Structure formats: C-alpha cells, structure tokens
C-alpha positions in Angstrom: 37.0 5.8 17.2 39.0 3.4 14.6 38.4 4.3 11.4 37.7 0.5 10.5 34.8 -0.2 13.5 33.4 3.3 12.4 32.6 1.8 8.4 31.9 -1.0 9.9 29.0 0.7 12.3 27.9 2.5 9.5 27.5 -0.3 7.2 25.7 -2.4 10.4 23.3 0.8 10.1 22.7 0.8 7.1 21.6 -3.0 6.4 19.3 -2.6 9.3 17.4 0.2 8.2 16.8 -1.4 4.9 15.6 -4.7 6.5 13.4 -2.4 8.3 11.8 -0.8 5.0 13.8 3.1 5.5 14.5 4.1 2.4 16.3 7.0 0.9 15.1 9.9 -0.8 17.8 11.0 -4.1 17.4 14.7 -3.3 18.5 14.4 0.5 19.2 12.3 3.5 16.2 12.3 5.6 14.6 8.7 5.7 11.4 7.8 4.2 9.9 4.6 5.6 8.0 2.7 2.9 4.9 1.1 4.1 4.9 -3.0 3.8 2.0 -2.5 1.2 3.9 0.1 -1.1 6.8 -1.7 -1.6 5.5 -4.6 -2.3 3.4 -3.0 -4.9 4.8 -4.0 -7.8 4.8 -7.6 -7.1 1.3 -6.6 -6.2 0.1 -6.2 -9.9 -2.7 -8.0 -10.7 -3.7 -9.4 -7.1 -7.2 -8.8 -5.9 -6.1 -7.4 -2.2 -3.5 -5.5 -1.0 -3.0 -7.9 2.0 0.2 -10.8 2.5 -1.0 -13.4 0.3 0.1 -16.4 2.4 0.0 -18.8 -0.5 2.5 -17.1 -3.0 4.4 -14.2 -1.2 8.4 -14.9 -0.4 10.1 -15.0 2.8 10.5 -11.3 3.1 6.9 -10.3 2.8 6.1 -13.4 5.0 8.4 -11.8 7.1 6.6 -8.3 7.4 3.3 -10.5 9.4 3.6 -9.7 13.1 5.4 -12.6 15.0 7.1 -14.4 11.8 10.6 -14.5 11.3 12.6 -16.7 9.1 11.8 -19.8 10.6 7.9 -19.4 10.4 8.4 -17.9 7.3 10.2 -20.9 5.6 7.9 -23.5 7.3 4.3 -22.0 5.7 6.3 -21.8 2.1 7.0 -25.7 3.4 3.9 -26.9 3.9 1.9 -24.4 1.0 4.1 -26.6 -1.0 2.3 -29.5 -0.2 -1.4 -28.2 -0.1 -2.2 -24.3 -0.7 -4.0 -22.5 2.5 -7.9 -22.5 1.8 -9.3 -21.2 5.0 -6.8 -19.3 7.4 -7.2 -22.1 9.8 -5.6 -24.1 8.0 -2.3 -22.4 8.4 -2.6 -24.3 11.7 -1.0 -27.0 10.2 2.2 -24.9 10.4 4.1 -25.7 13.6 4.4 -22.9 15.5 1.6 -21.3 14.6 -1.1 -21.4 16.9 -4.3 -19.9 17.9 -3.3 -17.3 19.3 -0.3 -16.0 16.2 -3.3 -17.0 13.6 -5.1 -14.1 15.7 -2.4 -11.5 15.3 -2.1 -12.0 11.3 -6.0 -13.0 10.2 -6.5 -9.7 9.2 -3.6 -8.9 7.3 -3.5 -12.1 5.3 -5.5 -13.4 2.1 -5.7 -16.6 0.9 -5.4 -16.2 -2.9 -4.7 -19.0 -4.6 -3.2 -18.8 -8.7 -6.2 -21.7 -9.3 -8.6 -19.4 -8.2 -7.8 -17.1 -10.7 -7.7 -19.0 -13.3 -11.2 -20.8 -12.6 -13.2 -17.7 -12.8 
C-alpha cells in the first residue's frame, strides 16, 4: 500500500476512535474507553445527576443517546430554545422523536433547567 494511503487510513482510524470516545493513555498505547458520563464529568460540575441534560447538553452529548444523531440533536437544541422541556413527553415536540425513541432514551435523560436551580 502506498505511503499516502497508509497515512490517510491511519488518520481516519484515529478520528473514528476519537469520535467513539476512545482515549489513549500517555504511558502506553492501549486504548481506554471512557464512558459518556465520565467524559462529560468536568461539564457536569454543579449538576444534580449524571444523566444527559437535554435542556443544556451540547450537540455531541445529545448524540451519546441511542438513536439520536446529529440531525435529531440539532432539532432538540432548536426546540428547547423555543421552550425548555419540562416533561420527558415534551420531547415528542421534536420532529423525528416518537414514542418508541422516547422510550429508548427516557431513562438516560434529565430535564434539569437552570431556572429550576435558581428558584431553589
């Protein structure tokens, strides 16, 4: 295989691993898979639960949910700008999320809203 193709292949493999949440230890080249909750731990300081906060999560964090890709993640972000999700069933407002998909993610999401924390 020519050198250029090897380099491109290695870059594609590295990018794929990074997108899937694989982190490399500095002391060795063994991959260490990081759970989504651990990877987002610094961003979760001050949050009340380790679940995905659909009212504040970014595009990448929303995509950690099963069945939620970049298109649905973007739709969630757009819809929550209109009005925050107060109940899990509110996610049915998002085009592409039906009862079945909601059931898949219901136990993985939290509806924490910043206003709720300030009111307490």
